[in-house]
All heavy atoms as TSV, in Angstrom:
chain	resi	resn	atom	element	x	y	z
A	1	MET	N	N	0.845	-1.179	-0.005
A	1	MET	CA	C	-0.009	0.001	0.012
A	1	MET	C	C	0.880	1.249	0.008
A	1	MET	O	O	1.895	1.297	0.674
A	1	MET	CB	C	-0.903	-0.028	1.221
A	1	MET	CG	C	-1.883	1.120	1.266
A	1	MET	SD	S	-3.051	0.869	2.606
A	1	MET	CE	C	-4.374	1.777	1.937
A	2	LYS	N	N	0.483	2.225	-0.771
A	2	LYS	CA	C	1.305	3.438	-0.871
A	2	LYS	C	C	0.988	4.393	0.273
A	2	LYS	O	O	-0.134	4.424	0.755
A	2	LYS	CB	C	1.071	4.097	-2.219
A	2	LYS	CG	C	1.559	3.254	-3.359
A	2	LYS	CD	C	1.436	3.969	-4.661
A	2	LYS	CE	C	1.971	3.066	-5.735
A	2	LYS	NZ	N	2.103	3.673	-6.996
A	3	HIS	N	N	1.969	5.185	0.629
A	3	HIS	CA	C	1.801	6.174	1.666
A	3	HIS	C	C	1.168	7.423	1.091
A	3	HIS	O	O	1.289	7.714	-0.106
A	3	HIS	CB	C	3.161	6.514	2.278
A	3	HIS	CG	C	3.838	5.325	2.867
A	3	HIS	ND1	N	3.434	4.724	4.004
A	3	HIS	CD2	C	4.931	4.620	2.453
A	3	HIS	CE1	C	4.232	3.706	4.300
A	3	HIS	NE2	N	5.140	3.623	3.343
A	4	ASN	N	N	0.475	8.158	1.944
A	4	ASN	CA	C	-0.157	9.404	1.511
A	4	ASN	C	C	0.861	10.397	0.950
A	4	ASN	O	O	0.560	11.140	0.026
A	4	ASN	CB	C	-0.929	10.042	2.664
A	4	ASN	CG	C	-2.214	9.324	2.939
A	4	ASN	OD1	O	-2.748	8.626	2.070
A	4	ASN	ND2	N	-2.736	9.445	4.161
A	5	HIS	N	N	2.060	10.389	1.527
A	5	HIS	CA	C	3.108	11.301	1.039
A	5	HIS	C	C	3.464	11.007	-0.407
A	5	HIS	O	O	3.639	11.915	-1.199
A	5	HIS	CB	C	4.351	11.195	1.941
A	5	HIS	CG	C	5.459	12.091	1.523
A	5	HIS	ND1	N	5.384	13.484	1.659
A	5	HIS	CD2	C	6.673	11.838	0.977
A	5	HIS	CE1	C	6.509	13.994	1.198
A	5	HIS	NE2	N	7.303	13.025	0.794
A	6	GLU	N	N	3.578	9.710	-0.744
A	6	GLU	CA	C	3.901	9.314	-2.122
A	6	GLU	C	C	2.792	9.766	-3.071
A	6	GLU	O	O	3.032	10.265	-4.155
A	6	GLU	CB	C	4.101	7.816	-2.221
A	6	GLU	CG	C	5.365	7.316	-1.566
A	6	GLU	CD	C	5.492	5.806	-1.620
A	6	GLU	OE1	O	4.984	5.219	-2.593
A	6	GLU	OE2	O	6.067	5.245	-0.705
A	7	ASN	N	N	1.526	9.549	-2.657
A	7	ASN	CA	C	0.406	9.978	-3.492
A	7	ASN	C	C	0.399	11.496	-3.634
A	7	ASN	O	O	0.104	11.994	-4.712
A	7	ASN	CB	C	-0.920	9.493	-2.870
A	7	ASN	CG	C	-1.095	7.998	-2.987
A	7	ASN	OD1	O	-0.504	7.363	-3.820
A	7	ASN	ND2	N	-1.923	7.453	-2.110
A	8	SER	N	N	0.677	12.199	-2.592
A	8	SER	CA	C	0.704	13.660	-2.621
A	8	SER	C	C	1.765	14.153	-3.606
A	8	SER	O	O	1.507	15.088	-4.379
A	8	SER	CB	C	0.977	14.217	-1.225
A	8	SER	OG	O	1.056	15.620	-1.253
A	9	ASP	N	N	2.934	13.530	-3.567
A	9	ASP	CA	C	4.020	13.929	-4.498
A	9	ASP	C	C	3.609	13.650	-5.937
A	9	ASP	O	O	3.842	14.482	-6.831
A	9	ASP	CB	C	5.292	13.159	-4.183
A	9	ASP	CG	C	5.966	13.638	-2.891
A	9	ASP	OD1	O	5.614	14.723	-2.415
A	9	ASP	OD2	O	6.848	12.920	-2.396
A	10	LYS	N	N	2.976	12.516	-6.181
A	10	LYS	CA	C	2.515	12.178	-7.535
A	10	LYS	C	C	1.421	13.136	-7.994
A	10	LYS	O	O	1.411	13.555	-9.149
A	10	LYS	CB	C	2.030	10.738	-7.606
A	10	LYS	CG	C	3.154	9.733	-7.552
A	10	LYS	CD	C	2.658	8.330	-7.665
A	10	LYS	CE	C	3.815	7.358	-7.615
A	10	LYS	NZ	N	3.411	5.977	-7.747
A	11	ASP	N	N	0.530	13.491	-7.072
A	11	ASP	CA	C	-0.534	14.458	-7.406
A	11	ASP	C	C	0.058	15.809	-7.765
A	11	ASP	O	O	-0.412	16.473	-8.725
A	11	ASP	CB	C	-1.495	14.617	-6.225
A	11	ASP	CG	C	-2.384	13.417	-6.033
A	11	ASP	OD1	O	-2.447	12.556	-6.922
A	11	ASP	OD2	O	-3.001	13.336	-4.937
A	12	LYS	N	N	1.079	16.218	-7.038
A	12	LYS	CA	C	1.734	17.526	-7.325
A	12	LYS	C	C	2.404	17.493	-8.701
A	12	LYS	O	O	2.301	18.458	-9.443
A	12	LYS	CB	C	2.748	17.842	-6.259
A	12	LYS	CG	C	2.142	18.264	-4.944
A	12	LYS	CD	C	3.192	18.513	-3.878
A	12	LYS	CE	C	2.560	18.793	-2.533
A	12	LYS	NZ	N	3.545	18.912	-1.470
A	13	LEU	N	N	3.056	16.375	-9.019
A	13	LEU	CA	C	3.695	16.259	-10.330
A	13	LEU	C	C	2.662	16.266	-11.448
A	13	LEU	O	O	2.852	16.917	-12.480
A	13	LEU	CB	C	4.527	14.985	-10.400
A	13	LEU	CG	C	5.853	14.985	-9.659
A	13	LEU	CD1	C	6.465	13.594	-9.652
A	13	LEU	CD2	C	6.802	15.999	-10.227
A	14	LEU	N	N	1.566	15.542	-11.230
A	14	LEU	CA	C	0.486	15.512	-12.225
A	14	LEU	C	C	-0.129	16.897	-12.432
A	14	LEU	O	O	-0.380	17.322	-13.555
A	14	LEU	CB	C	-0.576	14.509	-11.830
A	14	LEU	CG	C	-1.695	14.252	-12.825
A	14	LEU	CD1	C	-1.150	13.795	-14.178
A	14	LEU	CD2	C	-2.674	13.219	-12.267
A	15	LEU	N	N	-0.340	17.600	-11.333
A	15	LEU	CA	C	-0.911	18.942	-11.432
A	15	LEU	C	C	0.034	19.898	-12.178
A	15	LEU	O	O	-0.396	20.658	-13.040
A	15	LEU	CB	C	-1.179	19.487	-10.015
A	15	LEU	CG	C	-1.883	20.817	-9.926
A	15	LEU	CD1	C	-3.264	20.768	-10.587
A	15	LEU	CD2	C	-2.031	21.233	-8.471
A	16	LYS	N	N	1.328	19.779	-11.881
A	16	LYS	CA	C	2.334	20.597	-12.573
A	16	LYS	C	C	2.319	20.318	-14.069
A	16	LYS	O	O	2.359	21.246	-14.895
A	16	LYS	CB	C	3.723	20.326	-11.971
A	16	LYS	CG	C	4.821	21.202	-12.496
A	16	LYS	CD	C	6.135	20.898	-11.792
A	16	LYS	CE	C	7.254	21.744	-12.333
A	16	LYS	NZ	N	8.543	21.447	-11.684
A	17	LEU	N	N	2.233	19.044	-14.429
A	17	LEU	CA	C	2.202	18.669	-15.845
A	17	LEU	C	C	0.917	19.183	-16.512
A	17	LEU	O	O	0.955	19.686	-17.624
A	17	LEU	CB	C	2.286	17.150	-15.979
A	17	LEU	CG	C	2.226	16.583	-17.395
A	17	LEU	CD1	C	3.353	17.136	-18.272
A	17	LEU	CD2	C	2.273	15.068	-17.364
A	18	ALA	N	N	-0.201	19.056	-15.792
A	18	ALA	CA	C	-1.477	19.524	-16.350
A	18	ALA	C	C	-1.428	21.025	-16.640
A	18	ALA	O	O	-1.874	21.495	-17.700
A	18	ALA	CB	C	-2.613	19.207	-15.386
A	19	TYR	N	N	-0.874	21.811	-15.720
A	19	TYR	CA	C	-0.747	23.244	-15.954
A	19	TYR	C	C	0.150	23.532	-17.134
A	19	TYR	O	O	-0.137	24.431	-17.934
A	19	TYR	CB	C	-0.209	23.960	-14.707
A	19	TYR	CG	C	-1.285	24.247	-13.655
A	19	TYR	CD1	C	-1.125	23.802	-12.367
A	19	TYR	CD2	C	-2.410	24.964	-13.978
A	19	TYR	CE1	C	-2.097	24.047	-11.413
A	19	TYR	CE2	C	-3.388	25.240	-13.021
A	19	TYR	CZ	C	-3.222	24.785	-11.743
A	19	TYR	OH	O	-4.173	25.029	-10.808
A	20	LYS	N	N	1.238	22.763	-17.258
A	20	LYS	CA	C	2.160	22.970	-18.383
A	20	LYS	C	C	1.466	22.708	-19.710
A	20	LYS	O	O	1.589	23.475	-20.652
A	20	LYS	CB	C	3.368	22.051	-18.219
A	20	LYS	CG	C	4.392	22.183	-19.303
A	20	LYS	CD	C	5.583	21.284	-19.068
A	20	LYS	CE	C	6.601	21.450	-20.172
A	20	LYS	NZ	N	7.794	20.631	-19.963
A	21	VAL	N	N	0.718	21.623	-19.775
A	21	VAL	CA	C	-0.014	21.272	-20.998
A	21	VAL	C	C	-1.058	22.324	-21.315
A	21	VAL	O	O	-1.217	22.715	-22.491
A	21	VAL	CB	C	-0.648	19.862	-20.888
A	21	VAL	CG1	C	-1.592	19.578	-22.040
A	21	VAL	CG2	C	0.432	18.804	-20.827
A	22	MET	N	N	-1.777	22.797	-20.303
A	22	MET	CA	C	-2.823	23.799	-20.550
A	22	MET	C	C	-2.258	25.110	-21.081
A	22	MET	O	O	-2.937	25.820	-21.811
A	22	MET	CB	C	-3.587	24.070	-19.232
A	22	MET	CG	C	-4.488	22.924	-18.860
A	22	MET	SD	S	-5.244	23.040	-17.205
A	22	MET	CE	C	-5.623	24.748	-17.028
A	23	ARG	N	N	-1.021	25.420	-20.748
A	23	ARG	CA	C	-0.404	26.674	-21.194
A	23	ARG	C	C	0.275	26.546	-22.547
A	23	ARG	O	O	0.661	27.540	-23.149
A	23	ARG	CB	C	0.624	27.136	-20.166
A	23	ARG	CG	C	0.020	27.659	-18.894
A	23	ARG	CD	C	1.067	28.356	-18.016
A	23	ARG	NE	N	2.277	27.561	-17.848
A	23	ARG	CZ	C	2.540	26.750	-16.824
A	23	ARG	NH1	N	1.678	26.616	-15.872
A	23	ARG	NH2	N	3.663	26.090	-16.761
A	24	ASP	N	N	0.452	25.330	-23.051
A	24	ASP	CA	C	1.205	25.114	-24.281
A	24	ASP	C	C	0.248	24.504	-25.326
A	24	ASP	O	O	-0.138	23.359	-25.226
A	24	ASP	CB	C	2.367	24.156	-24.010
A	24	ASP	CG	C	3.294	23.966	-25.186
A	24	ASP	OD1	O	2.808	23.934	-26.360
A	24	ASP	OD2	O	4.504	23.811	-24.973
A	25	ARG	N	N	-0.098	25.304	-26.322
A	25	ARG	CA	C	-1.070	24.845	-27.335
A	25	ARG	C	C	-0.620	23.610	-28.075
A	25	ARG	O	O	-1.416	22.755	-28.415
A	25	ARG	CB	C	-1.347	25.971	-28.329
A	25	ARG	CG	C	-2.049	27.164	-27.715
A	25	ARG	CD	C	-2.445	28.162	-28.746
A	25	ARG	NE	N	-3.857	27.877	-29.001
A	25	ARG	CZ	C	-4.555	28.477	-29.930
A	25	ARG	NH1	N	-3.989	29.350	-30.723
A	25	ARG	NH2	N	-5.828	28.192	-30.095
A	26	GLN	N	N	0.679	23.513	-28.351
A	26	GLN	CA	C	1.200	22.361	-29.064
A	26	GLN	C	C	1.060	21.085	-28.229
A	26	GLN	O	O	0.640	20.039	-28.730
A	26	GLN	CB	C	2.639	22.585	-29.492
A	26	GLN	CG	C	3.159	21.461	-30.367
A	26	GLN	CD	C	4.594	21.724	-30.853
A	26	GLN	OE1	O	5.256	22.662	-30.403
A	26	GLN	NE2	N	5.067	20.862	-31.759
A	27	LEU	N	N	1.430	21.179	-26.945
A	27	LEU	CA	C	1.302	20.028	-26.073
A	27	LEU	C	C	-0.169	19.624	-25.930
A	27	LEU	O	O	-0.506	18.436	-25.917
A	27	LEU	CB	C	1.885	20.302	-24.705
A	27	LEU	CG	C	3.390	20.306	-24.582
A	27	LEU	CD1	C	3.821	20.685	-23.146
A	27	LEU	CD2	C	3.967	18.944	-24.942
A	28	LEU	N	N	-1.062	20.605	-25.820
A	28	LEU	CA	C	-2.486	20.342	-25.704
A	28	LEU	C	C	-3.007	19.629	-26.941
A	28	LEU	O	O	-3.794	18.711	-26.866
A	28	LEU	CB	C	-3.235	21.646	-25.463
A	28	LEU	CG	C	-4.703	21.535	-25.061
A	28	LEU	CD1	C	-4.866	20.689	-23.838
A	28	LEU	CD2	C	-5.268	22.930	-24.844
A	29	GLN	N	N	-2.535	20.060	-28.108
A	29	GLN	CA	C	-2.951	19.406	-29.364
A	29	GLN	C	C	-2.461	17.949	-29.412
A	29	GLN	O	O	-3.197	17.046	-29.792
A	29	GLN	CB	C	-2.400	20.176	-30.561
A	29	GLN	CG	C	-2.829	19.628	-31.901
A	29	GLN	CD	C	-4.297	19.790	-32.176
A	29	GLN	OE1	O	-4.837	20.860	-32.012
A	29	GLN	NE2	N	-4.963	18.723	-32.566
A	30	ILE	N	N	-1.194	17.748	-29.023
A	30	ILE	CA	C	-0.636	16.404	-29.011
A	30	ILE	C	C	-1.425	15.507	-28.046
A	30	ILE	O	O	-1.771	14.370	-28.401
A	30	ILE	CB	C	0.861	16.430	-28.604
A	30	ILE	CG1	C	1.668	17.102	-29.725
A	30	ILE	CG2	C	1.395	15.042	-28.310
A	30	ILE	CD1	C	3.096	17.455	-29.339
A	31	LEU	N	N	-1.723	16.025	-26.885
A	31	LEU	CA	C	-2.494	15.240	-25.903
A	31	LEU	C	C	-3.900	14.930	-26.448
A	31	LEU	O	O	-4.358	13.797	-26.351
A	31	LEU	CB	C	-2.587	16.011	-24.576
A	31	LEU	CG	C	-3.416	15.343	-23.502
A	31	LEU	CD1	C	-2.834	13.998	-23.109
A	31	LEU	CD2	C	-3.541	16.261	-22.299
A	32	GLY	N	N	-4.540	15.916	-27.017
A	32	GLY	CA	C	-5.881	15.702	-27.578
A	32	GLY	C	C	-5.870	14.675	-28.680
A	32	GLY	O	O	-6.759	13.808	-28.748
A	33	ASP	N	N	-4.889	14.737	-29.552
A	33	ASP	CA	C	-4.754	13.759	-30.627
A	33	ASP	C	C	-4.556	12.359	-30.092
A	33	ASP	O	O	-5.153	11.418	-30.596
A	33	ASP	CB	C	-3.606	14.115	-31.564
A	33	ASP	CG	C	-3.853	15.370	-32.402
A	33	ASP	OD1	O	-5.017	15.849	-32.453
A	33	ASP	OD2	O	-2.875	15.867	-33.002
A	34	ARG	N	N	-3.729	12.256	-29.059
A	34	ARG	CA	C	-3.463	10.920	-28.479
A	34	ARG	C	C	-4.701	10.343	-27.803
A	34	ARG	O	O	-5.016	9.165	-27.925
A	34	ARG	CB	C	-2.298	11.013	-27.484
A	34	ARG	CG	C	-1.914	9.698	-26.899
A	34	ARG	CD	C	-1.372	8.745	-27.944
A	34	ARG	NE	N	-0.999	7.491	-27.338
A	34	ARG	CZ	C	-1.307	6.308	-27.828
A	34	ARG	NH1	N	-1.952	6.199	-28.953
A	34	ARG	NH2	N	-0.922	5.211	-27.209
A	35	VAL	N	N	-5.434	11.190	-27.078
A	35	VAL	CA	C	-6.676	10.737	-26.446
A	35	VAL	C	C	-7.652	10.263	-27.514
A	35	VAL	O	O	-8.300	9.220	-27.355
A	35	VAL	CB	C	-7.281	11.856	-25.556
A	35	VAL	CG1	C	-8.703	11.501	-25.120
A	35	VAL	CG2	C	-6.397	12.138	-24.352
A	36	TYR	N	N	-7.770	11.007	-28.599
A	36	TYR	CA	C	-8.658	10.630	-29.683
A	36	TYR	C	C	-8.243	9.266	-30.293
A	36	TYR	O	O	-9.100	8.409	-30.518
A	36	TYR	CB	C	-8.616	11.715	-30.759
A	36	TYR	CG	C	-9.563	11.461	-31.916
A	36	TYR	CD1	C	-10.927	11.601	-31.762
A	36	TYR	CD2	C	-9.063	11.084	-33.157
A	36	TYR	CE1	C	-11.805	11.371	-32.828
A	36	TYR	CE2	C	-9.906	10.847	-34.213
A	36	TYR	CZ	C	-11.294	11.000	-34.050
A	36	TYR	OH	O	-12.139	10.757	-35.087
A	37	GLU	N	N	-6.933	9.083	-30.511
A	37	GLU	CA	C	-6.451	7.798	-31.032
A	37	GLU	C	C	-6.804	6.641	-30.086
A	37	GLU	O	O	-7.242	5.576	-30.518
A	37	GLU	CB	C	-4.925	7.833	-31.208
A	37	GLU	CG	C	-4.448	8.700	-32.325
A	37	GLU	CD	C	-2.931	8.864	-32.313
A	37	GLU	OE1	O	-2.244	8.150	-31.524
A	37	GLU	OE2	O	-2.409	9.682	-33.074
A	38	LEU	N	N	-6.621	6.866	-28.781
A	38	LEU	CA	C	-6.935	5.816	-27.818
A	38	LEU	C	C	-8.422	5.506	-27.778
A	38	LEU	O	O	-8.820	4.358	-27.639
A	38	LEU	CB	C	-6.446	6.226	-26.427
A	38	LEU	CG	C	-4.935	6.271	-26.244
A	38	LEU	CD1	C	-4.552	6.900	-24.934
A	38	LEU	CD2	C	-4.326	4.863	-26.341
A	39	MET	N	N	-9.253	6.534	-27.905
A	39	MET	CA	C	-10.719	6.327	-27.938
A	39	MET	C	C	-11.132	5.513	-29.168
A	39	MET	O	O	-11.940	4.614	-29.093
A	39	MET	CB	C	-11.444	7.642	-27.871
A	39	MET	CG	C	-11.346	8.351	-26.538
A	39	MET	SD	S	-12.087	9.966	-26.524
A	39	MET	CE	C	-13.780	9.584	-26.861
A	40	LEU	N	N	-10.551	5.843	-30.331
A	40	LEU	CA	C	-10.832	5.096	-31.547
A	40	LEU	C	C	-10.417	3.636	-31.414
A	40	LEU	O	O	-11.167	2.725	-31.820
A	40	LEU	CB	C	-10.137	5.719	-32.763
A	40	LEU	CG	C	-10.699	7.046	-33.266
A	40	LEU	CD1	C	-9.815	7.551	-34.411
A	40	LEU	CD2	C	-12.133	6.905	-33.690
A	41	GLU	N	N	-9.264	3.433	-30.828
A	41	GLU	CA	C	-8.777	2.059	-30.624
A	41	GLU	C	C	-9.690	1.298	-29.684
A	41	GLU	O	O	-10.027	0.133	-29.932
A	41	GLU	CB	C	-7.343	2.056	-30.044
A	41	GLU	CG	C	-6.756	0.703	-29.798
A	41	GLU	CD	C	-6.543	-0.145	-31.044
A	41	GLU	OE1	O	-6.628	0.363	-32.160
A	41	GLU	OE2	O	-6.262	-1.362	-30.861
A	42	GLU	N	N	-10.124	1.936	-28.617
A	42	GLU	CA	C	-11.038	1.285	-27.673
A	42	GLU	C	C	-12.381	0.957	-28.355
A	42	GLU	O	O	-12.927	-0.134	-28.120
A	42	GLU	CB	C	-11.268	2.172	-26.457
A	42	GLU	CG	C	-12.172	1.567	-25.402
A	42	GLU	CD	C	-11.635	0.262	-24.833
A	42	GLU	OE1	O	-10.409	0.052	-24.793
A	42	GLU	OE2	O	-12.446	-0.570	-24.411
A	43	LEU	N	N	-12.898	1.869	-29.156
A	43	LEU	CA	C	-14.133	1.571	-29.889
A	43	LEU	C	C	-13.965	0.380	-30.825
A	43	LEU	O	O	-14.853	-0.450	-30.958
A	43	LEU	CB	C	-14.589	2.791	-30.662
A	43	LEU	CG	C	-15.170	3.933	-29.839
A	43	LEU	CD1	C	-15.373	5.155	-30.743
A	43	LEU	CD2	C	-16.450	3.531	-29.182
A	44	ARG	N	N	-12.824	0.332	-31.505
A	44	ARG	CA	C	-12.541	-0.778	-32.411
A	44	ARG	C	C	-12.497	-2.100	-31.640
A	44	ARG	O	O	-13.086	-3.107	-32.062
A	44	ARG	CB	C	-11.219	-0.564	-33.154
A	44	ARG	CG	C	-10.912	-1.610	-34.209
A	44	ARG	CD	C	-9.506	-1.440	-34.801
A	44	ARG	NE	N	-8.456	-1.708	-33.842
A	44	ARG	CZ	C	-8.097	-2.936	-33.428
A	44	ARG	NH1	N	-8.713	-4.010	-33.851
A	44	ARG	NH2	N	-7.116	-3.083	-32.553
A	45	LEU	N	N	-11.830	-2.099	-30.487
A	45	LEU	CA	C	-11.748	-3.305	-29.687
A	45	LEU	C	C	-13.121	-3.725	-29.161
A	45	LEU	O	O	-13.442	-4.923	-29.131
A	45	LEU	CB	C	-10.783	-3.102	-28.517
A	45	LEU	CG	C	-9.304	-2.969	-28.906
A	45	LEU	CD1	C	-8.466	-2.560	-27.732
A	45	LEU	CD2	C	-8.783	-4.242	-29.541
A	46	GLN	N	N	-13.942	-2.786	-28.756
A	46	GLN	CA	C	-15.268	-3.107	-28.278
A	46	GLN	C	C	-16.108	-3.716	-29.391
A	46	GLN	O	O	-16.858	-4.657	-29.147
A	46	GLN	CB	C	-15.961	-1.860	-27.740
A	46	GLN	CG	C	-15.464	-1.435	-26.382
A	46	GLN	CD	C	-16.173	-0.178	-25.884
A	46	GLN	OE1	O	-17.174	0.236	-26.428
A	46	GLN	NE2	N	-15.639	0.408	-24.824
A	47	LYS	N	N	-15.949	-3.164	-30.590
A	47	LYS	CA	C	-16.698	-3.692	-31.731
A	47	LYS	C	C	-16.273	-5.132	-32.014
A	47	LYS	O	O	-17.115	-6.003	-32.266
A	47	LYS	CB	C	-16.429	-2.799	-32.943
A	47	LYS	CG	C	-17.359	-3.013	-34.080
A	47	LYS	CD	C	-17.096	-1.969	-35.165
A	47	LYS	CE	C	-18.094	-2.081	-36.282
A	47	LYS	NZ	N	-17.889	-1.071	-37.312
A	48	GLU	N	N	-14.977	-5.421	-31.950
A	48	GLU	CA	C	-14.470	-6.780	-32.155
A	48	GLU	C	C	-15.016	-7.716	-31.081
A	48	GLU	O	O	-15.425	-8.829	-31.408
A	48	GLU	CB	C	-12.940	-6.786	-32.099
A	48	GLU	CG	C	-12.260	-6.327	-33.349
A	48	GLU	CD	C	-10.754	-6.467	-33.279
A	48	GLU	OE1	O	-10.247	-7.199	-32.379
A	48	GLU	OE2	O	-10.073	-5.836	-34.108
A	49	ARG	N	N	-15.000	-7.297	-29.840
A	49	ARG	CA	C	-15.507	-8.130	-28.748
A	49	ARG	C	C	-16.976	-8.434	-28.902
A	49	ARG	O	O	-17.439	-9.514	-28.574
A	49	ARG	CB	C	-15.236	-7.473	-27.391
A	49	ARG	CG	C	-13.777	-7.530	-26.978
A	49	ARG	CD	C	-13.578	-7.106	-25.536
A	49	ARG	NE	N	-13.918	-5.707	-25.320
A	49	ARG	CZ	C	-13.011	-4.742	-25.246
A	49	ARG	NH1	N	-11.740	-4.981	-25.373
A	49	ARG	NH2	N	-13.421	-3.509	-25.018
A	50	SER	N	N	-17.738	-7.461	-29.383
A	50	SER	CA	C	-19.194	-7.658	-29.503
A	50	SER	C	C	-19.535	-8.622	-30.637
A	50	SER	O	O	-20.588	-9.233	-30.629
A	50	SER	CB	C	-19.917	-6.323	-29.727
A	50	SER	OG	O	-19.624	-5.807	-31.011
A	51	LYS	N	N	-18.626	-8.807	-31.588
A	51	LYS	CA	C	-18.838	-9.744	-32.695
A	51	LYS	C	C	-18.636	-11.184	-32.222
A	51	LYS	O	O	-19.188	-12.103	-32.809
A	51	LYS	CB	C	-17.905	-9.456	-33.854
A	51	LYS	CG	C	-18.245	-8.210	-34.628
A	51	LYS	CD	C	-17.250	-8.009	-35.760
A	51	LYS	CE	C	-17.548	-6.733	-36.525
A	51	LYS	NZ	N	-16.576	-6.519	-37.606
A	52	ASN	N	N	-17.826	-11.359	-31.203
A	52	ASN	CA	C	-17.485	-12.732	-30.717
A	52	ASN	C	C	-18.524	-13.270	-29.775
A	52	ASN	O	O	-19.289	-12.954	-29.148
A	52	ASN	CB	C	-16.118	-12.748	-30.057
A	52	ASN	CG	C	-15.036	-12.422	-31.063
A	52	ASN	OD1	O	-15.191	-12.651	-32.262
A	52	ASN	ND2	N	-13.928	-11.877	-30.573
């Protein structure tokens, strides 16, 4: 089990990264494109599973 301090440090790093992405249009575009790709892949996999 992880300690609260470890979770807090990870949360701080994630928050710092989120602010960085929000301020950088190029990073935001890259992130959006990647999320879109992952969603399409998940939809494809769900479609395959529903056929079986």
